[in-house]
N, C-alpha and C positions, 0 to 999 in steps of 0.2 A: 245829710238828708237828700233824698232824691228830688229831682225836678221833673216837670212834664210840660209839654208844649201843646198849645191849641192854636190852630190857624183860623183866622177870620178874614173875609173879604173886605177890602176898602172901597168905599163909594167915592171914587175920584172924579174930578172934573179935568177937562183937557189941559188947562194951565198947570194943574197940580201934577199931572203925569209928566209934563215937560220938565218941571222942576225936579221931580224924582229921577227922571232919566239923566238929567244933568248931574245930579248928585251921585248916581251910580258910576257915571263916567269919571267924575272927580275922584271918587273912592278908588277906582282902578288906577288912575294916574298917580295917586299918592302911594298905592301899593307898589307899582312898578318903579317909582322914584326910590322907594325904600329898598327894593331888590337891588337896584343899581348901586346904592351906597353900601349896602351890607355885603354884596358880592366882592367888592374891592377889598374889604377887610378880611373876608373869608379866604380869599386867594392869598393874601399876605400871610395869614395865620398858618395855612397848610404848607407854606413854603419853609417855615421855620423847622430846623432840625430837631429841636427839643420836642415840639408837638408831634412830629412824625415818629420819633423814637418812643415816646410815651404810648402812642397808639399801638406800636408793634409789641410792647411789653404786656398788653392785655391778654389774659388767659381764659377769661370767661368765668373764673371763680370769683364770687361776690366778695368774699373775705379778703383774698389776696389783692384783688383789683381796687379795693376801696381807696387806698392812698393814691394810687395812680389816677383814678377818676377825679380825685380832689385836685391834683396838679393840672389835669387836663382842663377842668372847669375854671381854674384860676387863669390859665392862658386864654381861654375863651373870653372871660370877663375883661382881661387886659386889652384884648383886641376889639372890645365893644360888641361881642357876640353873646348878648344876653337880652332877655325880654325887657328889662329895665332900660337898657341902652337903646333898644328899638323905640320904646316910648319917648325917650328923650329926643331921638332923631325926628320922629313924626310930629313932635310938638312944634318944631321949627317950620315944618312943611305946612301944618294945619293953619298957621297964622295967615297965609295967603288966601285961604278958602273959608275963613271963619263964618262968612255969611251962609254958607251951605253945609259945611261939615263941622260939628262941634268937637271939642277936645276928647270927650269920652268915646265918641264913634271913631275918631282917628286912632285912639289907643287900641280899640278892638281890631282895627285894620292891621296895626303893628303886631298884635297878639296872633292874628291869623298867619302872618308871615313867620313869626317865631315858631309856631307849631310845625311849619314846613321844615325849618332848620333843625328842629328837635328830632323829626323823623330821619333827616339826613344824618345827624350826628350818631344816631343809634341803629344805623343800618337798615332802616325801613324805607329809604328813598335814595335815588341816585343824583338828583339835581333839583335846584329850586328854579321854578319857571316864572316867566313874566305872564301877565294876564293879557289875552288878546282883546281887541275891541269887541264889546258886547258880552264879554264873559263874566263881568262883575254884576251879579243879580241879587245881592243881599247886603244890607248894612244893618248893624245892630249897636245898641247902647250898652252901658255898663250897669245902669240901675233905672228905676222908674221915677227917680227924683230929678234927673237932669238929662239933657239930650233928647232922645226919642222917648216921649212920655205918653202914657195912656191915662186919660181922665174923662169922666162923664161920657163914656162911649165914643170918644174921639182920640185921634193920635195928634199930638202937638210936637212939632219939630222945626225949630228955626223959622218961625213965621208961618209954617203950614198948619192947617187945622182940617183934618180929614176924618169924616164919620166912619165908624167901624160897624159892620153889619153883624149884630149878635142876635141870635134867636133865643130869647129868654124862656120861650115855651119848650125848648129842647132841654130836657132834664140834665144832660151831660154839660152843655154849655152854661146853664144856670149855676150848677154846682161848681164848675171850674172858676167862674167869676167870683166865687166867695173866697177863693184862695189868695194868698199874698203874691204880688207880682215881683219877680226878680228883675227882669229887663225885657225889652221889646226888640223885635227884628222885623224890618221891612223887606219884603221879597217881591220880585216880579217874575212872572212865568209867561212864557210865550205859548199861548193857547189859541189854536185855530186862527193863525195869521195875525194875532194882535197880542200885546202885552196886557196881562191882568195883574193887579196889585193886591198884596195881602199883608197882614201883620201877624207875625207869630209871637204870641205872648208866652213867655217862659214863667211858669208858676212854681212856687215852692211846694214841696211835699209830693205825695203820691196822687195820681189822677183819680177823679171820682169814679165810683163803680157805675157801670152802665146797667140801667134797670129797664125792664119791659114795662111800659106805662100801663098796659091793659091788665097784665097778671101781677105786676109788682115784684116779679122774680128777677134776681141778678143774672145778667146775661153771661158774664165771664167770671170765672172763679178759679182758684188753684186747688188741685187735687191733693191726695196724700198717698205717698208710696214712691217706688222706683220706676223710672222710665229710661229705656235705652234707645239711643238714636244711632243708626248707621247711615251717615249722609255721604252721598256721592256727588258727582258733577251734575247729574240730572234727576236723581231720585233720592228718596229718603225712606228708610225702613224704621218703623216705630214699634217698640215692644213695651207693654205694661201688663199689669195683672188683670186689667179690665178690657184691653183691646190690643190687637196686633194689626198693623197696616204697612203696606208698601205703596208709596204714592209718587207720582211724577211732580217735581217741583214746578210751581207756577205753570200748570198745564194749560191755562188760557192764553199764555204768551204765544203769539202766532209767529210762524217762520216768515220774517220780512226780508229774507236775503234776496229774493227775486225782485221785490219792489225797490230795495236799496240799489241793486245792480242797475236797474233801468234808470233810476234817478241819477246815479253817479255817472252813467254813460251820457245822459243828457247834459249834465253839468260840465263834463269834459269837452263835449262838442261845442257847447256855448262858450267856454273859456278859450278854446282854440280859435274860434271865429272872432272873438272880441280882442284877443291878444296875439295876432299872428307874428309880431316882431319878437316875441319871447321864445319862439320855437326854431329849432334847426330844421333843415330840409328832411331829415329822417324822422322828424316828429318828437325828438328829445328836447328837453328844456335847455335853453342857452345859459351858459354859465356867465355870471356878471362880475366875477372876481369877488371883491369885498362888498360890492353893492348888493342891496336886497332887491330881488326880482319884484317889480311892481305889476300888480294884476288889476285890470279893470273888470268890474262885475256888471254884466248887463241885467236888465230887469228880469229877463227869463232866468238867468242864473240865480238871482236872489229868490225868485219864486220857487225854483227847485230846491234850493238850500233850505227854505222854510218848510217845504213839504217833508224833507228828510228829518228836520228838527221835530216836526209834529209826530212822525212815526216813532222816533225815539221816546218822546214824551209819553205817548200812549202806552208803549211797552213798559216804561218805568212805573207808571201809575198802576197798571194791572199787576205787575210783579210785586210792588210794595203792598197792595191791598191783599193779595193772596197770601203773602208771607205773614202779614199781621193776623189773618184768620187762622192759618195753620199753627202759628205760635200760640194763639189762644186755646186751640184744641189740645196741643201737646201739654201745656201746663195744667190743663184741666184733668189730665190723666195722673199726675203726680207732682210732688214738690222737689224730688231729687232726680234731676235730669242729667244723665251721663252721655257723653259723646267722645269719640276719638279725636285727638288733637290733629288737625289737618293743616297742611301748608298749601292753601289754594293758590297763593301767588306763585309758588314753585310749579304747580300744575299748568299754569297759564303760559309759562315760558316754552319756547321751542327747544327741542332736543339739540344738544351740542354735537354729539357724535353721529357720524354718518354710518348707517348700518344697512345690511341687506337681509331680506327674508329668506325662507327656505328655497324659494324658486329663483333666488339670485337677483331679484329686483330690489331697488333701493327703497328703504322704508321712508315714509313721510316724516318730516321733522315737526309737523304741526302736532299739537297735543290737545288740550281741552279749553283753549282760549274762548271760542264762540259759545260753548256750552256754559262755561262759568259766567260769561257776560250776560247771556240770556236768562239763566236760572238763578244766579247770585246766591249760592248756598251759604256763603259767609255772612251775607246780610241777614238771612233767616236766623243764624245762630246768634248774631248780635241782638236781634229783636227778642228772641227767647230769653237771652241773658238780661236784657232791660226789663222785660215783664216779670221775670223771677225776682229781680232786685226790688220791685215794689212790695214784695212779701218777705224780704229779708233773706232770700235765697240767691244762688247763682248757678250758672251752668258749670257742671263738673267735667273737666277734661281728663281723660284717662291717658296713661302712658302707652302710646301706640306701639312703640318698639318692643316693650316688655310683654304686653298683653296679647297682641296678634289675634284679634277676634276672628278674622277670616280664615285662620288656619287651625283653630283649637277644636277639639272634640271632647266635650265634658263627660262622655260615657266612659272613656278610657284614659283621659288626661293627656292625649298625644297631640302633637302639632303636625299638620300635613300641608305643605305648600301647594296651592292650586293656581291654575292659570285663570286669567280674567274671563275666558270663555266658559269656564265651568261654573254654572249658575245654581246648581243643586247639590246638596250634600246627601249621601246615602249611608245611613247608619244601620246596617244589618236589616235592610228592608224598609226602614223609616226614612222617607224622602222629605227633605225640608229645604225650602228656598234659601239660598245662601245669605242674602242680605238680611232677611227676617231673623235667621238664626244668629247672625252677628249681633243684631240689635238685642236679641234675647240674652246673649252672653254679656254684652255691655251693661245691660240692666242689672246683672248679678255680679257686679264688681266687688272685690274685697276692699277693705278700708285703705290698703296701701295704694290702690288704683293701678297696681302693676300685674295683678293676677285675678282669676275668677274664683268666686266662692262656690265650690262644688256642691256643698250642702244646699245652698239656695237654688242652684241649677236643678238638682234632682227633685227638690220639693216643688218647684214651680213649673217643671217641664210639661207635665200632663195638661195643665191649664193652657200653657203656651201652645202646645200642639193642636188642641181643639180650636183655639182662636186663629192659629195659622191656617188650618184647613178651611175655616170659614172665609178667610181673606182670599185664599186660592180659588174657592168656589165663586166668590164675588167677581174676581177678575177673569175667570175662565169664559172664553167666548167673546171677550172684549178686545179691542185693538190696544195693545200695550207696547211699551218700549221694548226693544230687543234685550236690554240689560235686565229687565224684570223676568223675562223668559217664561211667561205664563200665557 
């Protein structure tokens, strides 16, 4: 069964905020102590010949690798690299902080670390990191019966009793409160130069439907039919039988690069003035050998640091809000949503090979790191998948290597490789924007998710072409991204 989260503000007093801040810091220290213990075991484990030889035997075939994975997991358990072992370790640490951190919350801290190792073991991470001071901003329980508890519109936790601000006149919040509570999470957010505190209540089941109070109509719903998405680093093309669109992702996100540069320069000047002994005469940082370089932060430096933090927070809030709205629109078009399988993490990495262009100049190794950080296309796909899950559906990923939507021509069944700069297809006088056509093809996938259903393409093309022309007309004369080419 699915779960959903609703966030409510906490009405905290100064002494309660001090206690919460102390507990967030204790949680960070427990996490780092656990990293310290587990890293020693991990390093001993990877030194063993048996473990390394088993990893080298993996082929990527699930059937043949099954027995090998079993042996690998046995070695991990022997070295204490399991979630249960982490819970056992954290139990010993929690005893010293029992007045602040309960055992259930401590176990969740251990589970958080275990997830990092799980990513590392299966190739989705490079290293397990310590948490810096001020980086721990959430703590959660395991149930609503012990630890962090919600009762009578208040949060109870180890002597704390904090009122929760709930608007029962708000239909959504009222309906949410009728659901069963799984567990609670306390979070703090740095908003406009001060911390604000919230409780995120995790409820069982699907979220309540949002209803317009005046008309009684449901605001968000799921449509019926096929939807194709061609998602890029900055844009998304959408094709359905009722609408065709090409949109800039999170278009309200402002370019904050200039503001960032100014703040970073101010921070650098402040740090150099406050720590002159840490720099050589040529301006480079002095090497301290095995010692960690100690930095003193002036009040001005902290001020600039907080301004930078506020910039990032605003960007993140706008981005998430726009992605949620766009996801609602997409699932309203249909219940079968198709998208190409994308490796966004690979697109973020710098190019390895040094190459020259036609003019003999070196090509930049930078790729799409900034675009992906600003537009977060992967986050949008995760939100769409989550919302589809409430209706028993899921995002359908097609086989990109087999299908090749950007190269296919459904009129004659041929594949033609195109350069990135070629933004329009010309099919015997019929001009179609490349991304919208790709979305149309993705919408008409065959059941094997490796090829396109030509009959569907032919049947639906006339309707698509009319909707395509309406979208081109809507965008003509407006300032659009160069990749849209309208």
